[in-house]
N, C-alpha and C positions, 0 to 999 in steps of 0.2 A: 496367588494360588493358581495352579494350572492342573486340573483334574485332581484336586485335593492335595497336591504336592507343592511346597513353596518353590517358586521359580523367580529368576531375575535375568536381566539381559542389559547390555549396553551397546551403543552404536557410536562409532567414531567416523569422522569424515565430513565432507562438505554437504550442506543443505542446498536446496534449489536457489538459484539466483532470482532476484526480483528487481525489475526496472519500473520506475514510476515517472510518468510524464503528466504535467498539468499546464493548463493555459487559461488565462483570464480573457474571456471573449468580449465582455462589455463591462464598463464601470471604472473602477479605480485605476489610475495610471501607475506605471512602475515608479516607485519612489524609494529612497533609502534614508535611514536615520531620522534626523530631525524633521525633514520634509514629510516623511510618513506620519509622524506624530502630529504635526500641525494639520495635515490634511484630514486625519481621522477626527480631530477635535472639531473641525468646521463642517465636515460633510457626512460623517458617519451616521447621523440619525435620519438622513433623507435620501440615501443613495441605493440604487439597485445594482447588484453585481451578478454577472453570469459567468460561470466557469465550467470547464470540462477536464476530465482526466482519463488516463489509460494506465492500467497496471498490467504488466506482462510478467508471468512467472515462467522461467526457463527450466527444463528438466536437467539441470547440471549436477544435482545431488546424487549421492550413492543410493542405488536401488537394487535390491536383491529379491528376485521373484519368490524364492523359497522362505523368505522371512516375513513375519507379520508386521514388524515395526521397521520402517525405513525412514531415512532422512530425506530422500527424494521422493517425488510423487510420480515420476515416469510419465509425465504429460505436460503439455503446454497449457497455460491458463491465461485468458484475457479477461480483464474486468474493465468495463466502461463506467464512468460516473459523470454526473453533472450536478451543479449546485446553482441555486437561484435564491440566495437569501434576500429577502425584501422586507423593508420596515412596514 
């Protein structure tokens, strides 16, 4: 409802692009497959791991100033994160 009148809209096009980067700074070594399973069985209960990440949102989506609903945000967004799971 918009001013008491039923209304609807739809948008087609691309949304903003998102790139995510993560790195393990301290703790578990890079392993694959069975090595990873064996490592987690033996060390998982007593290991501290430290990691960091960065998420970048690029304004590549469609953005129209005169529209209330847009697929793009028309801005860059940077999000930093860190993790320190410790037993």
